[in-house]
Phi, psi and omega in degrees: 000137179254132176293143180297143181264346176237148176230163181294139183308332183262009175287330180260131183306136183298337178299334186271355180309314188260356184285133169261115186302151173289140190245104173291160178287158180296150172288158185303315182298328176289324172301311180297321183289314189289325181261359182059046189263150168274328185229135170225136176246125183259113171238048192244334195245012184051031174285157166291146182279356183249158173303170173303159173307149179307322177291320179297319179293325176291322175297320180295320179294321182292324183285351182305313188293347174255010181295344171290348179253148174300146171293172174281116186292336182262004176053037191304311186292319180295316181290327177292320180294324179288323179298311179305308185292324190266348180073030176239175183278154175303323182282003176261009182225134169248140176245125185223180184281069181094154174306331175301322172303317180296329176299307186297324186283327185280339169292317177297325181284327192247342184254134172249155180313134182097341182287168185235147174238143177245137178203156170288159185208126011280138177204199189294136186292334177293342173298329180260314192294312190293318173292326179301323186291340177261009174084014180267171184253115171273127174263113183262124178252127183300143167299156174241118183054044173071013182238152173303135175256096188291325181300316184288326179292323173301318177301331185276341182292133177231175174304344185271348189285128177246326185232143171235121180263127176235114176262124183216104007284157183276143171254107038238009183277338175088354182274162184243162167252117189291160180309308177311317186292313182290331172303311184293317178310307186284346174280340185244338187293138177290156185297333182284002190253130168268125176268120179258107186258110183277114176236056183295340184246022189306315186291341177284329195283127183245000183292126183296344182268003179276120192271152162271096188290338175293307181291327188261344181230316177298309186282347176273000177093010174294156176271090185225145173237111178271125183253126179222173189207160174258008189277345188257269183294330185279357172069031180244028185296326176296334180265348174051086180213125180208176181212168180233136173239120187192186185301144187299323177299323179292319183289320183291325177293320174303312188300335180285333179257344182292146180292147188299324182231074191277333185236127181297164177300312187295320180307308182299309179302309183296321182296317184299312180287334179290334180297329185279338191271071187290336179293309180298323179296324179291319184290328176292308181303323183287318179298329181283324170306312179290324172294323177300323180293315181298312185291317178298319180292324181291331182285316184292327179297329185262019174082018174265156175239078185296152180293123175226162000284131178256118194256356184259229177229043177198162180236148180256123182234117174276121183250350174103195187295333188265030184296326176297319178299315177299315179303313186287325179293327178288320179304314181294339174261008175091020176243116175258121172239181191244110173292146197255008177309312172302340182265004178094014176232083184292346178251029187222156171249149167243126181231129186274146174282109176264210175287166179302318184291320175294325179289324175298320176300313175304320178294320183296316183287324171304312178306327187279325189267340189296319174306314182297320181292320176301000000 
C-alpha cells in the first residue's frame, strides 16, 4: 500500500507556507560513518562538554524502575524547588521540555494572527520561527556592535506588539545586555508588551553588570518572562528540561497549551538534584572560563577575530564569503561547527568551547585547512 503523495492545498495552514524548518546538525556517529573518520568533535550546539552531574546520573538510574509510568505532568517537585530557590511563587513557574519549548508555548498562548513580536537579529531562530507558526509577524531589529539594540527595539514597538524577545547572552554572538540597559528598557517599554528574557546561559556569566532578571525584574513586578535551562552547564541537553518565570496569568496560559506530560521523569529527577550541587557548578564555570580563553587564543592564532566580550560558552566568528568552504573543510577533518545562516548571519560560524583536548584538536584541523583556505 502506498501513502498518498498529495493532500488538499488548504489542509496545511497558510502561515506555514514560507517557513524554513530549523535544521539541526548531523549527529557525530553519522558524520563518522559518512566520512570514515576515527574521531569527530562536536563544537556546534553550545552544549556543555561534560556529562550530567554525578548526583543527576544517580537520580536517572534510580528513576529507571518507574519508566513504565507517565511522569508528573505538573512537575510539582521541580517547580517547588525552583520556586523556593528563586523566591517566587509556585504559580509563577512553568517547567517545559527545554527553554525552547517555553518560547513556543508563550507564542501559542499570547499571539493571534497579525500580532507582532520584536527581537534583535541575528539571534535565536525560535524568536522568529515560533511567532510565524501562529501567523504572527516577527520584527527583526539589527544588532548594534553584535549586541541587542534596545533603543531601536523600542522604536519598533507598535500597538500590535505583544512580545519582545531579549537574549542575554545572545545566541549566536555571545554578547550580553547589561543591567543599566535593561533598566532603561523597562522604564520605557509599553505596558501591553511582555518582555521575554532568554537567560539560557545564565550560570556561565560572571560579569558584575549582568543582571539576575528573576531577582531584579520579575520579583520587582516587571512584566517579564524569564527563560532558563538545564541544557547547558548542567549537562542535561539530551533530557530537555527548562523553565520560565513570569506573571501567574502568563504561566496559567502556558499551562493551557503545554503538553500534559511535557517533561520526562528522568529529566525532572536529574534537574532537582542538580540544583543542590553548587560546588560542581562552580567547577564547571571555572572550566568554561579556561576553555573560552583557550578557544579565543586558538581562533586568533589562526587569523580570526571572534566577537568579544563573549560571556557564555561559545564564540561568534565572521569568516567571510567562504564560510561554507571552511565549514565543509573542518567537517571533513572531524570538527563540527555551526554555520549561522539560519540565525541571520550567513558569513559567520558559531564555535562552542569544548574541553581543552577538543580545542587542541580544532587547532590542529585549522592548521591543516588554513593553507588551502588562503
